C-alpha positions in Angstrom: -9.6 -19.7 10.3 -7.9 -18.9 7.0 -10.9 -20.2 5.1 -13.1 -17.8 7.1 -10.8 -14.9 6.3 -11.0 -15.9 2.6 -14.8 -16.1 2.8 -14.8 -12.7 4.4 -12.7 -11.2 1.6 -14.8 -12.7 -1.0 -18.0 -11.3 0.6 -16.4 -7.8 0.9 -15.2 -7.7 -2.7 -18.0 -9.4 -4.6 -21.0 -8.4 -2.5 -20.3 -5.4 -0.2 -18.5 -3.2 -2.8 -19.5 -5.3 -5.8 -16.3 -4.8 -7.7 -16.5 -4.6 -11.5 -13.7 -4.9 -14.0 -11.8 -1.6 -14.1 -13.1 -0.3 -10.7 -10.6 1.7 -8.7 -10.6 0.3 -5.1 -9.1 2.2 -2.1 -8.5 0.0 1.0 -7.7 1.7 4.3 -6.9 -0.1 7.5 -4.0 -0.8 9.9 -1.1 -3.2 9.6 -2.9 -5.6 11.9 -5.4 -6.4 9.2 -2.8 -7.7 6.8 -4.2 -11.3 6.6 -7.6 -10.0 5.5 -6.2 -7.4 3.2 -4.0 -10.0 1.4 -7.1 -12.0 0.5 -9.1 -8.9 -0.5 -6.2 -7.9 -2.7 -6.3 -11.3 -4.3 -10.1 -11.3 -5.0 -10.1 -7.7 -6.1 -7.4 -8.4 -8.7 -9.3 -11.4 -9.9 -12.4 -9.2 -10.4 -10.3 -6.7 -12.5 -9.9 -3.9 -9.9 -7.1 -1.3 -9.7 -6.2 -1.5 -6.1 -4.6 1.0 -3.8 -3.9 0.2 -0.1 -3.1 2.6 2.8 -2.1 1.0 6.1 -1.8 3.0 9.4 0.7 2.0 12.0 0.3 2.2 15.8 -0.3 5.7 17.2 0.0 7.3 13.7 -2.7 9.8 14.3 -1.7 10.6 17.9 1.9 11.3 16.8 0.6 13.5 14.0 -1.6 15.6 16.2 1.1 15.9 18.8 3.9 16.9 16.4 2.2 18.6 13.4 2.6 22.3 12.8 -0.2 24.4 11.3 0.8 23.8 7.7 0.9 20.1 8.3 -2.4 20.1 10.1 -3.9 21.8 7.0 -2.3 19.4 4.5 -4.8 17.2 2.7 -3.5 13.7 2.0 -3.3 13.2 -1.8 -4.3 9.5 -2.0 -7.2 10.0 0.3 -8.3 13.1 -1.6 -8.0 11.3 -5.0 -10.0 8.3 -3.6 -12.8 10.3 -2.2 -13.3 12.4 -5.3 -12.5 9.9 -8.1 -12.3 6.2 -7.0 -15.2 3.8 -7.5 -15.0 1.8 -4.3 -13.7 2.2 -0.7 -13.2 -0.4 1.9 -12.4 0.8 5.4 -11.4 -2.0 7.7 -11.4 -1.3 11.4 -8.4 -3.1 13.0 -7.4 -1.0 16.1 -4.2 -1.2 18.1 -5.6 0.8 21.0 -9.1 2.2 21.0 -8.3 5.2 23.3 -4.9 6.3 21.9 -6.4 9.5 20.6 -8.4 10.3 23.7 -6.0 13.0 25.0 -5.2 14.7 21.7 -5.1 18.5 21.6 -8.7 19.4 20.8 -7.7 22.7 19.1 -5.3 20.9 16.7 -8.1 18.3 16.2 -10.5 21.1 15.1 -7.9 22.5 12.6 -7.4 19.0 11.2 -11.1 18.4 10.9 -11.6 21.7 9.0 -8.8 20.8 6.6 -10.4 17.5 5.8 -13.9 19.0 5.4 -13.8 19.0 1.6 -12.9 15.3 1.2 -15.4 14.4 3.9 -18.1 16.2 2.1 -17.1 14.5 -1.2 -17.3 11.2 0.7 -20.9 12.0 2.0 -22.0 13.2 -1.4 -20.7 10.3 -3.5 -21.6 7.5 -1.0 -25.2 9.0 -0.9 -25.7 8.1 -4.5 -23.3 5.0 -4.4 -21.2 6.7 -7.0 -18.5 5.7 -4.4 -19.3 2.2 -3.3 -18.1 2.0 0.3 -18.1 -0.5 3.1 -17.1 -0.2 6.7 -16.1 -3.5 8.3 -14.1 -5.0 11.2 -11.0 -7.2 11.5 -10.8 -8.8 14.9 -7.8 -7.5 17.0 -6.8 -7.9 20.6 -7.8 -4.3 21.5 -11.3 -4.7 20.1 -11.7 -8.1 21.8 -10.6 -6.6 25.2 -13.0 -3.7 24.6 -15.8 -6.2 24.1 -14.8 -8.1 27.3 -14.0 -11.2 25.3 -11.0 -13.4 24.4 -9.6 -12.9 20.9 -10.9 -16.3 19.9 -14.4 -15.6 21.2 -14.4 -12.2 19.5 -13.3 -13.7 16.2 -16.2 -16.1 16.4 -18.6 -13.3 17.3 -17.4 -11.1 14.4 -17.5 -13.8 11.8 -20.9 -15.0 13.0 -22.4 -11.5 12.8 -21.1 -11.3 9.2 -22.8 -14.7 8.4 -19.4 -16.3 7.5 -20.5 -19.6 9.0 -23.3 -19.8 6.4 -22.5 -22.1 3.4 -23.0 -19.0 1.1 -22.6 -15.7 3.0 -23.6 -13.7 -0.1 -26.9 -15.6 -0.4 -27.5 -15.2 3.3 -27.2 -11.4 3.0 -29.4 -11.3 0.0 -32.0 -13.1 2.1 -31.6 -10.4 4.8 -32.2 -7.8 2.1 -35.5 -9.4 1.0 -36.9 -9.8 4.5 -36.0 -6.2 5.5 -37.6 -4.9 2.3 -41.0 -5.7 3.7 -40.3 -3.5 6.8 -38.9 -0.7 4.6 -41.9 -0.8 2.3 -44.3 -0.4 5.3 -42.3 2.4 6.9 -42.0 4.3 3.6 -45.8 4.2 3.3 -46.2 6.0 6.7 -45.4 9.6 7.7 -45.0 9.6 11.5 -43.1 7.2 13.8 -43.1 6.9 17.6 -40.6 5.0 19.8 -42.0 4.1 23.3 -40.3 2.5 26.3 -40.7 2.9 30.0 -38.3 5.9 29.8 -38.8 7.1 26.2 -41.6 8.6 24.3 -40.4 10.3 21.1 -42.1 11.0 17.8 -40.7 12.2 14.5 -41.9 12.7 10.9 -40.5 10.9 7.9 -42.7 12.6 5.4 -40.6 13.1 2.2 -37.8 11.0 3.7 -36.7 7.5 2.7 -36.3 4.4 5.0 -33.2 2.5 3.8 -32.6 -1.2 3.8 -29.1 -1.8 5.2 -28.3 -5.2 3.8 -24.5 -5.4 4.2 -23.4 -3.3 1.2 -22.4 -0.2 3.2 -21.6 -1.8 6.6 -20.5 -5.4 7.3 -22.1 -6.7 9.4 -25.4 -5.0 8.9 -29.0 -5.6 9.7 -30.9 -2.4 10.3 -33.4 -0.1 8.7 -32.8 3.6 9.0 -33.8 7.1 7.9 -33.1 10.7 8.6 -36.1 12.3 10.4 -37.5 15.7 9.3 -35.2 18.0 11.2 -37.8 20.1 13.0 -40.3 17.3 13.6 -38.7 15.5 16.6 -40.6 15.9 19.8 -40.6 14.2 23.2 -37.8 12.6 25.3 -35.5 9.7 24.7 -33.5 7.7 27.1 -30.5 5.6 25.8 -30.1 2.5 28.0 -26.8 1.5 26.4 -23.6 3.4 27.1 -22.8 6.0 24.4 -19.3 5.7 22.9 -17.7 8.4 20.7 -14.1 9.3 20.0 -12.8 7.1 22.8 -15.1 8.7 25.4 -18.0 7.0 27.1 -21.2 8.4 28.6 -23.9 6.5 30.4 -27.6 7.1 31.1 -28.1 9.8 28.4 -31.5 11.4 28.5 -32.5 14.0 25.9 -35.5 16.3 25.8 -36.5 17.6 22.4 -38.8 20.2 21.1 -39.5 20.9 17.4 -36.3 19.0 16.5 -34.0 20.9 18.8 -32.4 19.2 21.8 -33.2 21.6 24.6 -32.0 19.7 27.6 -29.8 16.7 28.4 -28.6 14.6 31.3 -26.1 11.8 31.7 -25.4 9.6 34.7 -21.7 9.6 33.7 -19.7 11.7 31.2 -22.0 14.7 31.0 -18.9 17.0 30.6 -18.1 15.3 27.3 -21.7 15.5 26.2 -21.7 19.2 26.9 -18.7 19.6 24.6 -20.3 17.7 21.8 -23.5 19.7 22.0 -21.5 22.9 21.7 -20.6 21.8 18.1 -22.5 22.9 15.0 -25.4 20.7 14.1 -25.3 18.3 17.0 -28.5 19.4 18.7 -30.6 18.0 15.9 -31.0 14.3 14.9 -29.5 13.0 11.7 -30.8 9.4 12.0 -33.4 7.2 13.4 -33.0 3.4 13.0 -34.1 -0.1 14.1 -31.5 -2.9 14.6 -32.5 -6.3 13.1 -29.3 -8.5 13.4 -30.3 -11.1 16.0 -26.8 -12.8 15.6 -25.6 -9.7 17.5 -27.0 -10.3 20.9 -24.8 -8.3 23.2 -23.0 -5.0 23.4 -19.4 -5.1 22.4 -18.6 -1.3 22.7 -18.3 -1.1 19.0 -21.0 0.9 17.2 -20.6 -1.0 14.0 -22.1 -4.0 15.8 -24.0 -2.5 18.7 -26.3 -0.4 16.6 -27.4 -3.5 14.7 -28.4 -5.5 17.8 -31.7 -7.2 17.1 -34.3 -5.8 19.4 -32.9 -2.2 19.8 -33.4 1.2 18.2 -31.0 4.0 17.9 -30.9 7.7 17.1 -27.9 9.7 16.0 -27.2 13.3 16.7 -25.6 15.4 14.0 -24.9 14.6 10.4 -27.9 13.4 8.4 -27.9 10.9 5.5 -28.5 12.6 2.2 -29.6 9.4 0.6 -32.5 9.4 3.1 -33.3 13.0 2.3 -31.7 14.4 5.5 -30.6 18.0 5.6 -28.7 18.4 8.9 -25.0 19.0 8.6 -22.4 18.4 11.3 -18.9 17.0 11.7 -20.5 14.7 14.3 -22.6 11.6 13.7 -23.1 9.9 17.1 -25.4 6.8 17.4 -27.0 6.2 20.7 -28.9 3.0 21.4 -31.8 1.9 23.6 -33.3 -1.5 24.5 -36.7 -2.5 23.1 -36.8 -6.2 24.2 -38.4 -5.4 27.6 -41.7 -3.8 26.5 -40.6 -1.4 23.8 -43.1 -0.4 21.1 -42.9 1.3 17.8 -45.9 3.0 16.2 -46.2 4.1 12.6 -49.1 6.5 11.9 -50.6 5.4 15.3 -50.5 1.7 14.3 -48.4 -0.6 16.5 -45.9 -2.3 14.2 -43.3 -3.5 16.7 -43.3 -4.9 20.2 -40.7 -6.4 22.6 -37.9 -6.3 20.0 -39.8 -7.8 17.0 -41.9 -6.5 14.1 -45.5 -7.5 14.1 -45.7 -7.6 10.3 
C-alpha cells in the first residue's frame, strides 16, 4: 500500500500539477491525509518546489460557523489568500472525517462567509482558467468516504487507486494515453456548433458556438476522464432528467427533472429533496447551466456518492447548474457549481450538428 501512496504522490507532483523548480505549491487537506501528504512533500522538494501545507482538523468549519462573530466571518485567511493570488500550484486533497458535519450550519452565517471569500474564489477561477495557477483536486481514501460509497475501506482504496490508474506500471504514461484518445473526441466536438443529449426521459439541446470543449486528462482532477464545455448561456432548450442522485453540500436530491427555455430553468421537480433544490434555485446564477460534459473513465463503473468520481463514470453525461468555466468561454457566474448526472448506457444518444456520435455509453468515432 505504501508503494501505491508513493506512486500517487509522484503522479500528483510530476504530472497533475507538473511542479517545476522554484514553483510555490500550496497543499490543503485534513490530518487524515498525512501519509499521502508526506510523500507529496518529499517529491515536491525533490522537484525544487517551495511547499506550504494547511491541514484541517475534525469539524473545523462547523465549529467556526457556530462560534464566529461577524468580524471573524468576514476575515480572509492570509495563507489561502496569498496562495490563490500568487502561488504557482495548488493541490486540494479530499480526506473527509464526516461528509455531513456541515449540513446543519447556520445558512445566514454561511452566506456571510461565502461573500467574504468571494475575492479569493474569483482569483482562483481566473488563475486556474489560464493555468497560471496549476491546480488539482484529488481524493485520499478515508473511512467516511468509504462508508458513503457503501464499501469497506480496503475496497474503497482499491477503487480510488484503480480509478487513478495507479496499478498501471507507469501511471503518468497511462494518463498521457487518455489525453491522446480523448483529443479525438474534443477535436470533433470543437468542429460542431450544436449538441443534443437524448434518453428515454431527456431531450435537451445546447449551442457550443464560440465555446471550447476541454480534454480533462487528469491535470485538473485526479482521477479524470471526461470532456466538457460551458454551453452558450441562452441556448439551452428542452428537458433533462438526472437518473443519478444529486449531491451538494451534504444534501441529496433524487429524480431531478428540469425544464429549460432559452437557457433559463423555468420548472423543476424532484422525487426527494425538492425543498433543498428550491433553496439552491433562489441563489444568483443557478437557473442557468455552467457546464455540459461526457464521462469517459470506464474504470469508474459505479456511483460512490462523490462527484469527483461519479461525474467521470464511463457511459454517463452530466450538466452543472451555476458557475461556468472561463477557460471554455463560459460567462455565467454563481457561487454554486452543482454537477448532475444521467445514465447513457441504456439507449442514450448524443448528436452533434444532427449527426449521431454516441450511443449506449460509447462514442461512435
